[in-house]
DSSP file (Angstrom, degrees, kcal/mol; ACC not computed):
  #  RESIDUE AA STRUCTURE BP1 BP2  ACC     N-H-->O    O-->H-N    N-H-->O    O-->H-N    TCO  KAPPA ALPHA  PHI   PSI    X-CA   Y-CA   Z-CA
    1    1 A M              0   0    0      0, 0.0    83,-0.2     0, 0.0     2,-0.1   0.000 360.0 360.0 360.0 138.8    0.0    0.0   -0.1
    2    2 A N     >  -     0   0    0     81,-0.1     4,-2.4    40,-0.1     5,-0.2  -0.382 360.0 -91.7 -93.6 175.2    1.5    3.4   -0.9
    3    3 A V  H  > S+     0   0    0      1,-0.2     4,-2.5     2,-0.2     5,-0.2   0.851 124.5  50.1 -53.1 -48.2    1.2    6.7    1.1
    4    4 A A  H  > S+     0   0    0      1,-0.2     4,-2.8     2,-0.2    38,-0.3   0.920 112.8  47.2 -59.5 -48.4   -1.9    7.9   -0.8
    5    5 A E  H  > S+     0   0    0     37,-0.2     4,-2.4     2,-0.2    -2,-0.2   0.923 112.5  48.5 -66.2 -38.1   -3.8    4.6   -0.2
    6    6 A Q  H  X S+     0   0    0     -4,-2.4     4,-2.4     1,-0.2    -2,-0.2   0.941 113.6  47.7 -73.3 -42.4   -2.9    4.4    3.5
    7    7 A F  H  X S+     0   0    0     -4,-2.5     4,-2.4    -5,-0.2    -1,-0.2   0.930 111.1  50.9 -60.3 -43.4   -4.0    8.1    4.0
    8    8 A G  H  X S+     0   0    0     -4,-2.8     4,-3.0     1,-0.2     5,-0.2   0.918 110.9  49.4 -60.0 -41.8   -7.2    7.4    2.2
    9    9 A E  H  X S+     0   0    0     -4,-2.4     4,-2.1     1,-0.2    -1,-0.2   0.876 111.0  47.9 -62.3 -38.0   -7.8    4.4    4.3
   10   10 A N  H  X S+     0   0    0     -4,-2.4     4,-2.4    55,-0.2    -1,-0.2   0.843 110.9  51.3 -71.6 -35.1   -7.2    6.3    7.4
   11   11 A L  H  X S+     0   0    0     -4,-2.4     4,-2.6     2,-0.2     5,-0.2   0.945 110.4  49.4 -65.3 -49.7   -9.5    9.2    6.3
   12   12 A R  H  X S+     0   0    0     -4,-3.0     4,-2.3     2,-0.2     5,-0.2   0.927 111.9  49.0 -56.3 -45.7  -12.3    6.7    5.4
   13   13 A R  H  X S+     0   0    0     -4,-2.1     4,-2.3    -5,-0.2     5,-0.2   0.975 116.1  42.2 -54.4 -54.5  -11.9    5.0    8.9
   14   14 A L  H  X S+     0   0    0     -4,-2.4     4,-1.4     1,-0.2    -2,-0.2   0.846 114.7  50.7 -70.9 -32.0  -11.9    8.4   10.8
   15   15 A R  H  <>S+     0   0    0     -4,-2.6     5,-2.2     2,-0.2    -1,-0.2   0.857 114.5  43.3 -74.7 -34.2  -14.8    9.8    8.6
   16   16 A R  H ><5S+     0   0    0     -4,-2.3     3,-1.1    -5,-0.2    -2,-0.2   0.801 110.3  56.2 -75.3 -31.7  -17.0    6.7    9.3
   17   17 A R  H 3<5S+     0   0    0     -4,-2.3    -2,-0.2     1,-0.3    -1,-0.2   0.843 107.3  50.8 -69.5 -30.0  -16.0    6.7   13.0
   18   18 A A  T 3<5S-     0   0    0     -4,-1.4    -1,-0.3    -5,-0.2    -2,-0.2   0.413 114.3-126.5 -80.1  -3.8  -17.4   10.3   13.0
   19   19 A D  T < 5 +     0   0    0     -3,-1.1     2,-0.3     1,-0.2    -3,-0.2   0.857  62.2 138.2  53.9  48.3  -20.5    8.9   11.4
   20   20 A L      < -     0   0    0     -5,-2.2    -1,-0.2     4,-0.0     2,-0.2  -0.839  50.0-129.3-117.0 150.1  -20.3   11.4    8.6
   21   21 A S     >  -     0   0    0     -2,-0.3     4,-2.7    -3,-0.1     5,-0.3  -0.476  35.1-103.9 -85.6 170.1  -20.9   10.9    4.8
   22   22 A Q  H  > S+     0   0    0      1,-0.2     4,-1.8     2,-0.2     5,-0.1   0.878 125.1  50.7 -65.2 -31.5  -18.4   12.1    2.2
   23   23 A E  H  > S+     0   0    0      2,-0.2     4,-2.6     1,-0.2    -1,-0.2   0.933 110.6  45.6 -71.9 -42.2  -20.8   15.0    1.6
   24   24 A E  H  > S+     0   0    0      1,-0.2     4,-2.0     2,-0.2     5,-0.2   0.950 114.5  48.8 -66.6 -41.9  -21.1   16.0    5.3
   25   25 A A  H  X S+     0   0    0     -4,-2.7     4,-1.9     1,-0.2    -1,-0.2   0.888 111.3  51.5 -64.3 -35.2  -17.3   15.8    5.9
   26   26 A A  H  X>S+     0   0    0     -4,-1.8     5,-2.6    -5,-0.3     4,-0.7   0.943 110.2  48.3 -65.6 -50.6  -16.8   17.9    2.7
   27   27 A V  H ><5S+     0   0    0     -4,-2.6     3,-0.7     1,-0.2    -1,-0.2   0.885 113.3  46.6 -59.7 -41.1  -19.2   20.6    3.9
   28   28 A R  H 3<5S+     0   0    0     -4,-2.0    -1,-0.2     1,-0.2    -2,-0.2   0.857 117.5  43.6 -68.7 -35.3  -17.6   20.8    7.3
   29   29 A A  H 3<5S-     0   0    0     -4,-1.9    -1,-0.2    -5,-0.2    -2,-0.2   0.404 110.5-119.7 -89.6   1.7  -14.1   20.9    5.8
   30   30 A S  T <<5S+     0   0    0     -3,-0.7     2,-0.3    -4,-0.7    -3,-0.2   0.871  73.9 122.9  56.3  41.3  -15.0   23.4    3.1
   31   31 A L      < -     0   0    0     -5,-2.6     2,-0.3    -6,-0.1    -1,-0.2  -0.795  68.1-102.4-123.0 162.7  -14.1   20.9    0.4
   32   32 A H    >>  -     0   0    0     -2,-0.3     3,-1.8     1,-0.1     4,-1.4  -0.679  30.6-119.9 -87.2 147.1  -15.9   19.4   -2.5
   33   33 A R  H 3> S+     0   0    0     -2,-0.3     4,-2.0     1,-0.3     3,-0.3   0.869 112.7  59.2 -49.3 -40.3  -17.3   15.8   -2.1
   34   34 A T  H 3> S+     0   0    0      1,-0.2     4,-2.7     2,-0.2    -1,-0.3   0.801  99.2  57.6 -59.1 -30.6  -15.2   14.6   -5.0
   35   35 A E  H <> S+     0   0    0     -3,-1.8     4,-2.1     2,-0.2    -1,-0.2   0.892 107.6  45.6 -67.8 -40.0  -12.1   15.7   -3.2
   36   36 A I  H  X S+     0   0    0     -4,-1.4     4,-2.3    -3,-0.3    -2,-0.2   0.863 112.0  51.9 -66.4 -36.5  -12.9   13.5   -0.3
   37   37 A S  H  X S+     0   0    0     -4,-2.0     4,-1.4     2,-0.2    -2,-0.2   0.926 111.1  48.1 -70.1 -40.6  -13.7   10.6   -2.7
   38   38 A H  H  <>S+     0   0    0     -4,-2.7     5,-2.8     2,-0.2     6,-0.8   0.920 114.2  46.4 -56.0 -46.7  -10.3   11.1   -4.5
   39   39 A L  H ><5S+     0   0    0     -4,-2.1     3,-2.3     1,-0.2    -2,-0.2   0.948 110.6  51.5 -65.1 -51.7   -8.4   11.2   -1.2
   40   40 A E  H 3<5S+     0   0    0     -4,-2.3    -1,-0.2     1,-0.3    -2,-0.2   0.799 111.4  48.2 -66.7 -25.8  -10.2    8.2    0.2
   41   41 A R  T 3<5S-     0   0    0     -4,-1.4    -1,-0.3    -5,-0.1    -2,-0.2   0.357 114.0-114.4 -91.8   5.2   -9.3    6.1   -3.0
   42   42 A G  T < 5S+     0   0    0     -3,-2.3   -37,-0.2   -38,-0.3    -3,-0.2   0.727  81.1 125.9  67.9  25.6   -5.7    7.1   -2.9
   43   43 A Q  S   <S+     0   0    0     -5,-2.8     2,-0.4    -6,-0.2    -4,-0.2   0.712  73.2  30.5 -83.7 -27.3   -6.1    9.0   -6.2
   44   44 A R  S    S-     0   0    0     -6,-0.8     2,-0.5   -40,-0.1    -2,-0.2  -0.962  71.9-128.3-137.2 154.4   -4.6   12.2   -4.6
   45   45 A I        -     0   0    0     -2,-0.4     2,-0.1    -3,-0.1   -41,-0.1  -0.872  36.4-120.2-105.2 131.0   -2.3   13.3   -2.0
   46   46 A A        -     0   0    0     -2,-0.5     2,-0.1    -7,-0.1   -39,-0.0  -0.437  19.3-128.8 -70.2 139.7   -3.7   15.9    0.6
   47   47 A R    >>  -     0   0    0     -2,-0.1     4,-2.3     1,-0.1     3,-0.7  -0.451  27.9-107.8 -72.0 155.4   -2.2   19.2    1.0
   48   48 A V  H 3> S+     0   0    0      1,-0.3     4,-2.2     2,-0.2     5,-0.1   0.896 122.0  52.1 -55.6 -40.6   -1.3   20.4    4.5
   49   49 A D  H 3> S+     0   0    0      2,-0.2     4,-2.2     1,-0.2    -1,-0.3   0.835 109.2  50.3 -67.7 -33.9   -4.1   22.9    4.5
   50   50 A T  H <> S+     0   0    0     -3,-0.7     4,-3.1     2,-0.2     5,-0.3   0.919 108.6  53.0 -69.7 -42.8   -6.6   20.0    3.5
   51   51 A V  H  X S+     0   0    0     -4,-2.3     4,-2.6     1,-0.2    -2,-0.2   0.938 110.4  47.7 -63.2 -40.6   -5.3   17.8    6.3
   52   52 A A  H  X S+     0   0    0     -4,-2.2     4,-2.2    -5,-0.2    -2,-0.2   0.963 112.1  48.8 -62.2 -49.2   -5.9   20.7    8.8
   53   53 A K  H  X S+     0   0    0     -4,-2.2     4,-2.2     1,-0.2    -2,-0.2   0.888 114.2  47.3 -52.8 -49.6   -9.5   21.2    7.4
   54   54 A L  H  X S+     0   0    0     -4,-3.1     4,-3.0     2,-0.2    -1,-0.2   0.910 109.9  50.9 -60.0 -45.8  -10.2   17.5    7.6
   55   55 A A  H  X>S+     0   0    0     -4,-2.6     5,-2.0    -5,-0.3     4,-0.9   0.954 113.0  45.6 -55.9 -47.7   -8.8   17.2   11.1
   56   56 A A  H  <5S+     0   0    0     -4,-2.2     3,-0.4     1,-0.2    -1,-0.2   0.887 112.6  51.2 -67.4 -36.8  -10.9   20.0   12.3
   57   57 A A  H  <5S+     0   0    0     -4,-2.2    -1,-0.2     1,-0.2    -2,-0.2   0.871 118.9  37.5 -66.8 -40.0  -14.1   18.7   10.4
   58   58 A L  H  <5S-     0   0    0     -4,-3.0    -1,-0.2    -5,-0.2    -2,-0.2   0.402 107.5-124.8 -93.8   1.1  -13.7   15.2   12.0
   59   59 A E  T  <5 +     0   0    0     -4,-0.9     2,-0.3    -3,-0.4    -3,-0.2   0.936  68.4 122.6  51.8  52.9  -12.5   16.4   15.3
   60   60 A V      < -     0   0    0     -5,-2.0    -1,-0.2    -6,-0.1    -2,-0.1  -0.895  69.3 -88.0-133.0 168.0   -9.3   14.4   15.3
   61   61 A D    >   -     0   0    0     -2,-0.3     3,-2.1     1,-0.1     4,-0.3  -0.597  32.9-128.5 -69.0 132.7   -5.5   15.0   15.5
   62   62 A P  G >  S+     0   0    0      0, 0.0     3,-1.4     0, 0.0     4,-0.3   0.810 108.4  65.7 -49.9 -30.1   -3.9   15.7   12.1
   63   63 A G  G >  S+     0   0    0      1,-0.2     3,-1.6     2,-0.2    -2,-0.0   0.780  84.2  74.1 -65.5 -22.8   -1.5   12.9   13.0
   64   64 A D  G X  S+     0   0    0     -3,-2.1     3,-0.9     1,-0.3    -1,-0.2   0.728  87.1  61.4 -60.6 -22.5   -4.3   10.4   12.8
   65   65 A F  G <  S+     0   0    0     -3,-1.4    -1,-0.3    -4,-0.3   -55,-0.2   0.696 100.1  56.0 -77.9 -18.2   -4.3   10.6    9.1
   66   66 A F  G X  S+     0   0    0     -3,-1.6     3,-1.8    -4,-0.3    -1,-0.2   0.114  71.1 138.5-106.4  22.6   -0.8    9.4    9.0
   67   67 A A  T <  S+     0   0    0     -3,-0.9   -57,-0.1     1,-0.3     3,-0.1  -0.495  77.6  17.7 -61.4 133.5   -1.2    6.0   11.0
   68   68 A G  T 3  S+     0   0    0      1,-0.2     2,-0.6    -2,-0.2    16,-0.3   0.545  98.7 113.0  75.0  13.0    0.8    3.3    9.3
   69   69 A I    <   +     0   0    0     -3,-1.8     2,-0.3    14,-0.1    -1,-0.2  -0.973  39.1 167.6-115.9 120.0    3.0    5.8    7.2
   70   70 A E  E     -A   82   0A   0     12,-0.8    12,-2.0    -2,-0.6     2,-0.5  -0.953  29.5-134.0-129.9 154.0    6.5    5.8    8.2
   71   71 A W  E     -A   81   0A   0     -2,-0.3     2,-0.6    10,-0.2    10,-0.2  -0.897  15.5-148.1-101.0 126.0    9.7    7.3    6.6
   72   72 A E  E     -A   80   0A   0      8,-3.5     8,-1.9    -2,-0.5     2,-0.1  -0.895  17.3-131.5-100.7 115.4   12.7    5.2    6.3
   73   73 A I        -     0   0    0     -2,-0.6     6,-0.2     6,-0.2     2,-0.1  -0.332  21.3-148.8 -68.5 137.1   15.9    7.2    6.5
   74   74 A G        -     0   0    0      2,-0.1     5,-0.2    -2,-0.1    -1,-0.1  -0.405  31.5 -88.8 -94.8 176.2   18.5    6.4    3.8
   75   75 A D  S    S-     0   0    0     -2,-0.1     4,-0.1     3,-0.1    -2,-0.0   0.954 102.2 -27.0 -47.8 -63.2   22.4    6.5    4.0
   76   76 A V  S    S-     0   0    0      2,-0.1    -2,-0.1     3,-0.0    -1,-0.0   0.662 134.6 -11.8-124.6 -58.2   22.9   10.1    3.0
   77   77 A R  S    S+     0   0    0     -4,-0.1     2,-0.6     1,-0.0    -3,-0.0   0.601 105.1  92.1-120.0 -21.2   20.2   11.4    0.8
   78   78 A I        +     0   0    0     -5,-0.1     2,-0.3     2,-0.0    -3,-0.1  -0.714  44.7 152.8 -96.9 120.6   18.1    8.4   -0.3
   79   79 A G        -     0   0    0     -2,-0.6     2,-0.3    -6,-0.2    -6,-0.2  -0.817  17.3-169.0-133.6 172.5   15.1    7.6    1.9
   80   80 A R  E     -A   72   0A   0     -8,-1.9    -8,-3.5    -2,-0.3     2,-0.4  -0.986  32.4 -92.8-158.9 163.3   11.7    6.0    1.1
   81   81 A F  E     -A   71   0A   0     -2,-0.3     2,-0.4   -10,-0.2   -10,-0.2  -0.708  41.8-132.9 -79.7 137.4    8.4    5.3    2.6
   82   82 A R  E     -A   70   0A   0    -12,-2.0   -12,-0.8    -2,-0.4     2,-0.3  -0.701  16.1-125.5 -90.8 136.3    8.3    2.0    4.4
   83   83 A E    >   -     0   0    0     -2,-0.4     3,-1.9     1,-0.1   -14,-0.1  -0.663  38.2 -95.1 -87.1 138.5    5.3   -0.3    3.7
   84   84 A E  T 3  S+     0   0    0     -2,-0.3    -1,-0.1   -16,-0.3   -15,-0.0  -0.176 110.9  26.3 -54.2 141.8    3.4   -1.4    6.8
   85   85 A G  T 3         0   0    0     -3,-0.1    -1,-0.3     1,-0.0    -2,-0.0   0.501 360.0 360.0  85.7   5.9    4.5   -4.8    8.1
   86   86 A C    <         0   0    0     -3,-1.9    -2,-0.1     0, 0.0    -3,-0.0   0.424 360.0 360.0-100.8 360.0    8.1   -4.5    6.6
């Protein structure tokens, strides 16, 4: 699972836990419903302002969207995102 997919899975889980539809979450976050859909399906990467809006709308910590996403430090300049379970 890549970063966008993991973020989307986390967003979907948090939105459902808040008992909100995509439309309701979008209105609360001042986003379009299709943006929520694209994010949840891992088709887009959220900008930092979008993460802040979503966190406020769902009443969660912004860090909750990054559960399962870790950066693996490389030797000098090369790093990569580590897949969960590796």
